N, C-alpha and C positions, 0 to 999 in steps of 0.2 A: 536528519537521518538520511543516510545514503544506502540504498539497497545494493547488495552485491550483484555480480554478473548473473548469478543463478540462485533462484530460491526454489528448493524442492523439499520433499519430505526429509531428506538427509540433513538439511541445515535450517529448516523452518523454525524450530524451537529456539535456536541461537539467535536468529534474526528477530523473531518476535520478542524475545527477552531484552535484546539490545535496544530495540525500538521502544519497548514499554518503559525501560529505564530513562531513555531520553525524553519520552513523552511526560513522564512524571516531573521532570525538571523544566519542561517547556513553559514559557510565559507567552501571553497573548492569546488570541482567539483562533489562530491558524497554525497548524503544525505541518511543515512541509517535508515530504518524503521525496528525495531525489532518486528518480528511477532511470537516470541517464545511462547507467552502466548495465541495467537489466537487459539480458539477452535471452534468457531461458527461464521457464518456471513451470510448475505444475499446480495442481489444485491446492497444494499447501499454502501457496501465496494468498489465496482467497481467505483462508483461515487466519493468516497473519494480519491481513488488512482489516478483516472484520473484528478481530480482537482489539486492534488499535482503535478502531472506531468506537467500540464499546467502552474502552478506557477513556477516550477523549470526550465523548458526548456528555457525561455528567459534569464535566469540567467546563462545558461550553466551548470546547475546542473542535475545530473542523480539521480533519485529516485531508491534506491535498497532495496529489502526486505532481511532481514537476519533472521536466526533462524526459518524460516518457514519450517515445516515438509513437506515431500513429499505428504502426503494426503491433507494437506491444499493447497499446490500449485496446485495439480491436480484438486481439487474442484474449486479453483479460476479460473484456466484456462478453465475448462468446462463451468463455469458460464459466463466467458468473451466470449467464443466462441458462446454460446447459444444466447447471446445478440448482436452478431456480432462485438464484441470489442476485439477479439483475437489479432489482429495486433496493435490496439491502446494501449492495456495493455501489451506491451512487456517489462515487468519489469525484469531487471537483478536480480539475487539472489546471496547472499553470502552463503557460505557453512553452513549447519545445523550441529550443534554439540549437539548430544543428552545428 
């Protein structure tokens, strides 16, 4: 799954649904979400990621972000913490390759 450049309330449902469909077809124990293009987001991204985690967990699948830059990850973590979701959104990350 590749995240678009922006995930906001305006497109979160579409992103969530596209990811959920991919997740249903996924095989293996890790589902990788490519965040390399992600440049802007709002709290709707938290909802999308948590929804994917809820879908993945019963299947024994871990949702992992890849290609997310340090700034994106720091902003995402600050946003999650501000909403009290820091522990809920404990996403493993794959290395970022600039």
